[in-house]
N, C-alpha and C positions, 0 to 999 in steps of 0.2 A: 737324373741328378744323382751324384754320388752321395752316400749317406755314411755317417760315422757314429759309432757307438762306443761308450766307455764303461767298463765295470771294474769295481774294486772288490776283491775277494774278502768275505767275512769269515769268522771262524766256523759258521754254520756251513759254508760253501767249500771249505778246504777238503781236499782229498778227492773231489769229484774230477772226472775226465773232462777236459776242456771242451770237447766236441759235444758231449752231453749237456754241459752247462750252457754253453752259448745257444744250443738248440731249444732249450727250454726257456729262454728269455723271449717273452711274447713281443716285446717292443721291437726285437730284430726281425721276427717273423721268418725264420729260416729253419729248414729241416737239417737233421745231422749230416746227410750226405752233401747239402749245400754248404754247411759249415767246414767240413772236410775239404771240400774243393776249394774254398777261400783260403784255408790254411796252406794248402798245397801250392796256391798261387801267390802267396805272400801277402794276403789281405789281412791277416790276423796276427797281432803282436802281443807278447806277454813280457812286460818289463823291458820293452824295445828289442826283443828277440822273437824270432819265428819258432813256435813250438811244434812238436809232433801232435797229431789229433789225439793221441793217448795221454798226453801230458797230464799229471794230477796237479790240481791247483794247490797253491799255498796261500797262507794267510797274507793279506795286503798285496797280493799280485794285481798288478793293473793291466787290464786287457783293453786293447784298442782294436776295434773291428771296423774295417772299412768295407762297405758294400758299393762296388762300382756300378756306375749308371748302365742300364741295360744297353748293350752294344746295338748298333744298327743292324736290322734284320738282313740276312743274306738269304733267307728263304723267300722265294717268290710266291705271291698270292696266285691261285689257280682257280678257275671257275668249275669246280667239281660240285655235283649235287649233293645236298646233305638231307638226311632224315631227321629233321629238327623235332624233338619232342616237347621242349620248352625253351624260352628264351626271355630274358629281361635285360636291364642295363648292368647287371652285375655278373651273370653267368648264362651259360647255354648248355642244354642237355641233348646230346645226339645219340641216335641209334646208329652206331658204327657197323658197317657191313663186313662180312668175313672177307679177308684179303688185303684189307686197307691197314696200312702201317700208321701208327699214331703220330710219330714224329719223325723227321728226317735223320738219317744215320747213313753210315757207310754203305753205298749201294743202293739207297732209297732217298734220293734228294728231291723227288717230286712225287705227285700223287698221293701224298699222306694227308691225314686228317688236318694237320697243321696248315698245309698249303690250302686246302679248302676253307679253313676257318679264317686264315688272314684275308682272303677274298671276301668272305661273307660278313666278318665282324669288323675288321679294321681297328680294333680298340682292345686287343687282348692284353693281359697283365705281362709285365716285362720280367718278373721274377723268375720264370721259367728259363730265361736266357735266350740266346740267339736261335737255337734249334727247337726249343720247347715252350714257347710263349703260351701262358695260360694253362698248361698241362699239370695237374695236380695228382693224377693218377694215371694208369694206362691199361690197355687190354692188349694181349698178344695179337699179332697180325691176323691170325686165322681164328679168332674168338670174336664173334658178333656180339652187339648189345650196347648197353648204356654206358656212356662216359660224360662226366661233368666237366666243363672248362671254364676257367675264371676270366673275367674280362677287365678286372682291375686288381691292383696289389692288395687292397683291403680284403677282397673276396678270396684272393689266392692265399693269403695268410690264414684266413678263417678256415677255409676248407681243408688246408694242409694240416691244421691243428685237429680238425674232426677226423681225418683219416688216421693221423698218428694216435689220437686217443681212442680209436676204434669206435667212434660214434657215427659211423655211416653204416647203413644197411646195404649188404651186397649179396644179392640171391641170384644164383644161376641155375640153368637147366642143362643136364648133360646126358647123353646117350652112351652107355658103356657096354662093353663086352661082357658077357656072362650074366647068369641070373643070380642077383644078390638075394640071399635067403632071409637075412633079417630085415626089419622094417626101417632101420636107420641106426646111425651111430655117430660118434664123435671120433674123427681122426686126428690125434694129438701126436704128430710126428715132425721133429725138427728138420728144416730143410736148409741145404747149403749148396755151394757149387760142386758138381760132380768131380771127384778126384782124378778121373781119367779123361773125361771129355769136359772141356771148359764151357762148351756151348749149351751143356745141359745142367739141369739141377738133379739133387738126389736126397733122399731121406738120409740124414746123418745123425744118428742117436748120440746125444750127448755133445754133439759139436755145432750143428747148424743153428739157424734162428728159430725161435718158437714159430710154429704154424698150426693153426686150428681150423679144421673143416668139419662142419655138421652136414651129414647127408641123409636124406630121407627118399625112400622108394616111392615113386609115384605110379609107375606101371611096369609090368613084366611081359616079355616075350620069350619065345624059345631062343635061348642064348644071348639075350639082351635085356638090359634094363634102363628104364628112364629115371633119373634121380634129380631131386632139387637139392641144391648146396648152398648152404649160407657160410660165408667166410667171416671169421672174426679178426684174421690178420690177413695181410695182402703180399705174400711172398711171390717171387718170380716163378711162374708155372705151377703155382700151389695145387690147383685142382688136378691138373694133368699128373703131377707127381704122386700125389696123395692116392688118387683112385688107382693109378698103376701099382701102387705100393700094397694095395689090399687084393690084388690080382684081377682088377676090373678096369683096364685102361680105356680111354675114351676111343669111340669109334672115329677113325680117321686121323688119328694123331700120328704124325709122321716121326716123332721123336720118342715118344713113351709107350706107343700103341703096338699092335701086332705088325710083324714085318709084312705079312701078306694080309692085306685088307681087301675083301671082294667089292668094296663100294667104291664108286668113283667120286669121292668127296674132295673138296678144295680146302681141306684141313679138318681140325678136330670138330666134332659135334658138341660145341660148348657156347652157350648164349647167356650174356649178362641181362637177365630178364627184369630185375627189380633193382632200383637204386634209390635210397631214401636218405635224407639228411636235413638238419635244421638250417634253413636259409640264413646266412649270416646277417642280412640287412633287414630282412622282413621279420625275423626272429620267430618263424614258425615252421613245423615239420612238413617237408614236402616229399612225396613219394612218386616215383615214375615207373612206368612199366612198358615194355617192348614185346611185341608178339615174336614168336619164333620165326626165323627166316624160312623161306618158302622151301628150299632144299632140305633143311632139316625136318620140317613138318611132314614133307612127302616121304622122307625115309623112315620116319616113325610110323606113319600110316602103311608103308609097304611091308614093314616087318611085323605089322599087326600087333603093336604094342598095345596091351590092353590094361 
Protein backbone atom coordinates (compact mmCIF):
# COMPACT_ATOMS: atom_id res chain seq x y z
CA UNK A 1 0.00 0.00 0.00
CA UNK A 2 1.31 3.44 -0.96
CA UNK A 3 2.08 5.83 1.92
CA UNK A 4 2.28 9.61 1.90
CA UNK A 5 3.86 12.01 4.40
CA UNK A 6 3.76 15.80 4.68
CA UNK A 7 6.23 18.08 6.46
CA UNK A 8 6.18 21.87 6.92
CA UNK A 9 9.60 23.33 7.67
CA UNK A 10 10.00 25.44 10.81
CA UNK A 11 12.61 28.03 11.65
CA UNK A 12 14.53 25.36 13.61
CA UNK A 13 14.75 23.07 10.58
CA UNK A 14 15.65 25.55 7.86
CA UNK A 15 19.11 25.18 6.39
CA UNK A 16 19.17 21.38 6.71
CA UNK A 17 19.76 19.20 3.66
CA UNK A 18 16.48 17.68 2.61
CA UNK A 19 17.83 14.11 2.44
CA UNK A 20 19.17 14.36 6.01
CA UNK A 21 15.94 15.91 7.26
CA UNK A 22 13.59 13.31 5.76
CA UNK A 23 15.84 10.43 6.88
CA UNK A 24 15.64 11.78 10.46
CA UNK A 25 11.82 11.62 10.50
CA UNK A 26 10.96 8.43 12.39
CA UNK A 27 7.43 8.18 11.03
CA UNK A 28 8.81 7.81 7.51
CA UNK A 29 11.28 5.15 8.64
CA UNK A 30 13.71 5.63 5.76
CA UNK A 31 17.48 5.69 5.46
CA UNK A 32 19.26 8.54 3.71
CA UNK A 33 20.06 6.34 0.71
CA UNK A 34 16.39 5.36 0.43
CA UNK A 35 15.37 9.03 0.56
CA UNK A 36 17.89 9.87 -2.17
CA UNK A 37 16.49 7.09 -4.37
CA UNK A 38 12.92 8.36 -3.85
CA UNK A 39 13.99 11.89 -4.81
CA UNK A 40 15.74 10.59 -7.93
CA UNK A 41 12.60 8.65 -8.86
CA UNK A 42 10.36 11.70 -8.40
CA UNK A 43 8.54 10.62 -5.23
CA UNK A 44 9.46 13.67 -3.14
CA UNK A 45 8.40 17.25 -3.81
CA UNK A 46 9.16 20.59 -2.19
CA UNK A 47 6.57 23.21 -2.98
CA UNK A 48 5.41 21.01 -5.90
CA UNK A 49 8.90 20.78 -7.39
CA UNK A 50 11.36 17.89 -7.29
CA UNK A 51 14.54 18.99 -5.46
CA UNK A 52 18.10 17.76 -5.47
CA UNK A 53 19.08 15.57 -2.48
CA UNK A 54 21.40 18.41 -1.40
CA UNK A 55 18.60 21.03 -1.40
CA UNK A 56 18.75 23.27 1.71
CA UNK A 57 15.40 23.68 3.42
CA UNK A 58 13.74 27.08 3.71
CA UNK A 59 11.20 28.33 6.21
CA UNK A 60 7.63 27.14 5.42
CA UNK A 61 8.76 24.72 2.71
CA UNK A 62 6.04 22.12 2.17
CA UNK A 63 7.42 18.63 1.60
CA UNK A 64 5.25 15.86 0.20
CA UNK A 65 6.85 12.41 0.33
CA UNK A 66 5.23 9.44 -1.37
CA UNK A 67 6.51 5.98 -0.51
CA UNK A 68 5.28 3.60 -3.21
CA UNK A 69 3.88 0.21 -2.33
CA UNK A 70 6.46 -2.59 -2.47
CA UNK A 71 6.69 -4.00 -5.96
CA UNK A 72 5.82 -7.57 -6.66
CA UNK A 73 8.91 -9.63 -6.04
CA UNK A 74 10.75 -10.78 -9.11
CA UNK A 75 13.21 -12.82 -7.07
CA UNK A 76 12.31 -16.47 -6.85
CA UNK A 77 12.33 -18.43 -3.58
CA UNK A 78 14.90 -21.22 -3.58
CA UNK A 79 15.18 -24.20 -1.27
CA UNK A 80 18.66 -23.44 0.03
CA UNK A 81 19.72 -24.66 3.47
CA UNK A 82 20.19 -21.93 6.08
CA UNK A 83 22.14 -22.00 9.34
CA UNK A 84 19.51 -20.26 11.49
CA UNK A 85 20.82 -19.00 14.82
CA UNK A 86 17.57 -17.38 16.00
CA UNK A 87 14.11 -16.71 14.62
CA UNK A 88 10.82 -15.21 15.81
CA UNK A 89 7.85 -13.45 14.18
CA UNK A 90 9.82 -10.21 13.75
CA UNK A 91 13.30 -11.18 12.62
CA UNK A 92 15.71 -13.95 11.74
CA UNK A 93 19.44 -14.20 12.47
CA UNK A 94 21.43 -16.33 10.05
CA UNK A 95 25.03 -17.52 9.96
CA UNK A 96 25.87 -16.76 6.31
CA UNK A 97 28.47 -19.03 4.69
CA UNK A 98 31.43 -17.64 2.77
CA UNK A 99 30.65 -17.48 -0.95
CA UNK A 100 26.96 -16.58 -0.59
CA UNK A 101 25.83 -13.22 -1.94
CA UNK A 102 23.34 -11.42 0.34
CA UNK A 103 20.94 -10.08 -2.29
CA UNK A 104 20.49 -10.45 -6.06
CA UNK A 105 22.38 -8.10 -8.37
CA UNK A 106 23.86 -8.15 -11.84
CA UNK A 107 25.37 -11.58 -12.37
CA UNK A 108 23.85 -13.02 -9.18
CA UNK A 109 20.13 -13.56 -9.64
CA UNK A 110 19.92 -16.86 -7.78
CA UNK A 111 21.59 -18.70 -4.94
CA UNK A 112 21.57 -15.61 -2.73
CA UNK A 113 20.59 -15.27 0.91
CA UNK A 114 17.43 -13.45 -0.18
CA UNK A 115 16.42 -16.36 -2.44
CA UNK A 116 16.84 -18.72 0.50
CA UNK A 117 14.98 -16.43 2.92
CA UNK A 118 12.02 -16.02 0.58
CA UNK A 119 11.60 -19.80 0.56
CA UNK A 120 12.01 -20.12 4.31
CA UNK A 121 10.13 -17.05 5.62
CA UNK A 122 7.50 -16.02 3.06
CA UNK A 123 6.88 -12.83 5.10
CA UNK A 124 9.88 -10.53 4.75
CA UNK A 125 9.66 -6.73 5.10
CA UNK A 126 8.95 -4.93 1.85
CA UNK A 127 10.95 -1.80 2.69
CA UNK A 128 14.12 -3.24 1.20
CA UNK A 129 12.47 -3.24 -2.21
CA UNK A 130 12.22 -5.85 -4.92
CA UNK A 131 15.75 -7.22 -4.64
CA UNK A 132 16.47 -6.65 -0.95
CA UNK A 133 13.40 -7.62 1.10
CA UNK A 134 14.11 -7.50 4.82
CA UNK A 135 17.79 -6.63 4.40
CA UNK A 136 18.95 -3.93 6.84
CA UNK A 137 22.70 -4.54 6.60
CA UNK A 138 24.99 -6.76 4.56
CA UNK A 139 28.13 -8.85 4.53
CA UNK A 140 30.50 -9.19 1.58
CA UNK A 141 30.06 -12.34 -0.49
CA UNK A 142 33.22 -13.88 0.91
CA UNK A 143 32.72 -12.80 4.51
CA UNK A 144 31.01 -15.41 6.66
CA UNK A 145 28.97 -14.88 9.80
CA UNK A 146 25.96 -13.30 11.39
CA UNK A 147 23.36 -11.19 9.64
CA UNK A 148 19.91 -10.12 10.89
CA UNK A 149 16.93 -9.81 8.53
CA UNK A 150 13.59 -8.09 9.25
CA UNK A 151 10.28 -9.87 8.69
CA UNK A 152 8.03 -6.80 8.88
CA UNK A 153 8.22 -3.06 8.28
CA UNK A 154 8.12 -2.16 11.99
CA UNK A 155 11.20 -4.26 12.69
CA UNK A 156 12.92 -3.09 9.51
CA UNK A 157 12.54 0.57 10.48
CA UNK A 158 13.64 -0.06 14.07
CA UNK A 159 16.71 -2.10 13.13
CA UNK A 160 17.69 0.46 10.48
CA UNK A 161 17.65 3.18 13.16
CA UNK A 162 19.80 1.05 15.47
CA UNK A 163 22.41 0.56 12.74
CA UNK A 164 22.26 4.25 11.81
CA UNK A 165 22.67 5.31 15.46
CA UNK A 166 25.59 2.85 15.93
CA UNK A 167 23.73 0.88 18.60
CA UNK A 168 24.44 -2.55 17.14
CA UNK A 169 27.40 -4.59 18.40
CA UNK A 170 29.39 -6.00 15.46
CA UNK A 171 32.44 -8.08 16.31
CA UNK A 172 34.56 -9.89 13.74
CA UNK A 173 37.46 -12.34 13.71
CA UNK A 174 40.12 -11.91 11.02
CA UNK A 175 43.37 -13.62 10.10
CA UNK A 176 45.86 -11.12 8.71
CA UNK A 177 49.32 -11.19 7.19
CA UNK A 178 52.25 -10.10 9.35
CA UNK A 179 52.84 -10.07 13.08
CA UNK A 180 51.15 -7.08 14.69
CA UNK A 181 53.45 -5.84 17.43
CA UNK A 182 51.02 -3.85 19.57
CA UNK A 183 48.12 -5.39 21.49
CA UNK A 184 45.44 -3.35 19.79
CA UNK A 185 44.47 0.08 18.52
CA UNK A 186 41.76 2.22 16.97
CA UNK A 187 41.91 2.74 13.22
CA UNK A 188 40.27 6.09 12.52
CA UNK A 189 40.61 6.53 8.76
CA UNK A 190 37.94 7.86 6.41
CA UNK A 191 36.87 5.57 3.58
CA UNK A 192 35.53 6.36 0.11
CA UNK A 193 35.42 5.01 -3.41
CA UNK A 194 38.88 4.34 -4.85
CA UNK A 195 39.76 7.21 -7.23
CA UNK A 196 41.08 4.88 -9.96
CA UNK A 197 39.25 1.59 -9.40
CA UNK A 198 35.51 2.07 -8.83
CA UNK A 199 35.10 -1.53 -7.66
CA UNK A 200 37.34 -0.89 -4.67
CA UNK A 201 37.30 1.35 -1.63
CA UNK A 202 40.25 3.26 -0.18
CA UNK A 203 41.36 5.34 2.78
CA UNK A 204 40.77 8.96 1.74
CA UNK A 205 42.04 11.39 4.39
CA UNK A 206 39.77 14.40 4.63
CA UNK A 207 37.41 13.16 1.93
CA UNK A 208 35.70 9.83 2.58
CA UNK A 209 33.10 8.94 5.20
CA UNK A 210 34.08 8.46 8.83
CA UNK A 211 35.15 4.89 9.56
CA UNK A 212 36.16 3.51 12.97
CA UNK A 213 37.57 0.03 13.61
CA UNK A 214 38.91 -1.21 16.94
CA UNK A 215 41.23 -4.19 16.66
CA UNK A 216 42.73 -6.39 19.37
CA UNK A 217 45.38 -9.06 18.90
CA UNK A 218 44.09 -12.47 19.93
CA UNK A 219 46.93 -14.75 18.84
CA UNK A 220 50.16 -14.59 16.87
CA UNK A 221 52.11 -16.96 14.63
CA UNK A 222 55.15 -16.52 12.41
CA UNK A 223 54.07 -13.97 9.77
CA UNK A 224 50.39 -14.02 10.81
CA UNK A 225 48.11 -12.52 13.45
CA UNK A 226 44.58 -13.41 14.53
CA UNK A 227 42.64 -10.30 15.51
CA UNK A 228 39.25 -9.42 16.92
CA UNK A 229 37.72 -6.32 15.35
CA UNK A 230 34.77 -4.30 16.62
CA UNK A 231 33.13 -1.83 14.24
CA UNK A 232 31.53 1.45 15.24
CA UNK A 233 30.69 2.29 11.62
CA UNK A 234 29.71 0.06 8.72
CA UNK A 235 31.42 1.24 5.55
CA UNK A 236 31.79 -0.96 2.48
CA UNK A 237 34.88 -3.21 2.82
CA UNK A 238 35.76 -1.35 6.04
CA UNK A 239 37.79 -4.05 7.81
CA UNK A 240 39.53 -5.14 4.63
CA UNK A 241 40.55 -1.58 3.74
CA UNK A 242 41.54 -0.59 7.28
CA UNK A 243 43.73 -3.63 7.95
CA UNK A 244 45.43 -3.29 4.57
CA UNK A 245 46.06 0.40 5.29
CA UNK A 246 48.19 -0.47 8.35
CA UNK A 247 50.17 -3.08 6.44
CA UNK A 248 48.25 -6.17 7.58
CA UNK A 249 45.83 -7.23 4.82
CA UNK A 250 43.49 -10.16 5.35
CA UNK A 251 44.63 -13.61 4.31
CA UNK A 252 42.84 -14.62 1.13
CA UNK A 253 41.57 -11.14 0.27
CA UNK A 254 41.51 -10.95 -3.55
CA UNK A 255 41.14 -7.16 -3.70
CA UNK A 256 43.24 -5.75 -0.87
CA UNK A 257 45.53 -8.64 0.05
CA UNK A 258 48.83 -9.95 -1.26
CA UNK A 259 48.86 -10.69 -4.98
CA UNK A 260 50.41 -14.09 -4.31
CA UNK A 261 48.69 -15.93 -1.48
CA UNK A 262 49.92 -19.46 -0.85
CA UNK A 263 46.64 -20.53 0.72
CA UNK A 264 43.84 -21.93 -1.40
CA UNK A 265 41.08 -19.97 0.30
CA UNK A 266 37.67 -19.11 -1.11
CA UNK A 267 37.92 -15.49 -0.09
CA UNK A 268 39.16 -13.39 2.82
CA UNK A 269 39.51 -14.95 6.26
CA UNK A 270 36.91 -12.72 7.89
CA UNK A 271 34.02 -13.89 10.06
CA UNK A 272 31.21 -11.88 11.69
CA UNK A 273 31.30 -13.72 15.01
CA UNK A 274 29.11 -11.62 17.34
CA UNK A 275 25.99 -9.56 16.63
CA UNK A 276 24.08 -7.80 19.41
CA UNK A 277 21.15 -5.38 19.47
CA UNK A 278 18.01 -4.38 21.36
CA UNK A 279 15.10 -6.42 20.02
CA UNK A 280 12.61 -3.82 18.68
CA UNK A 281 9.50 -5.54 20.01
CA UNK A 282 10.77 -7.52 23.00
CA UNK A 283 12.64 -4.44 24.27
CA UNK A 284 15.59 -6.45 25.51
CA UNK A 285 19.21 -6.79 24.44
CA UNK A 286 19.98 -9.95 22.51
CA UNK A 287 23.42 -11.15 21.48
CA UNK A 288 24.27 -13.96 19.10
CA UNK A 289 27.50 -15.79 18.33
CA UNK A 290 28.60 -18.02 15.46
CA UNK A 291 31.63 -20.32 15.51
CA UNK A 292 34.39 -19.89 12.93
CA UNK A 293 33.80 -21.71 9.64
CA UNK A 294 35.66 -25.02 9.38
CA UNK A 295 38.17 -23.93 6.72
CA UNK A 296 39.14 -20.80 8.66
CA UNK A 297 39.53 -22.75 11.89
CA UNK A 298 41.66 -25.39 10.17
CA UNK A 299 43.93 -22.76 8.58
CA UNK A 300 44.49 -21.09 11.96
CA UNK A 301 45.46 -24.48 13.43
CA UNK A 302 47.69 -25.25 10.48
CA UNK A 303 49.59 -21.99 10.94
CA UNK A 304 49.95 -22.83 14.63
CA UNK A 305 48.55 -19.48 15.70
CA UNK A 306 49.13 -19.35 19.44
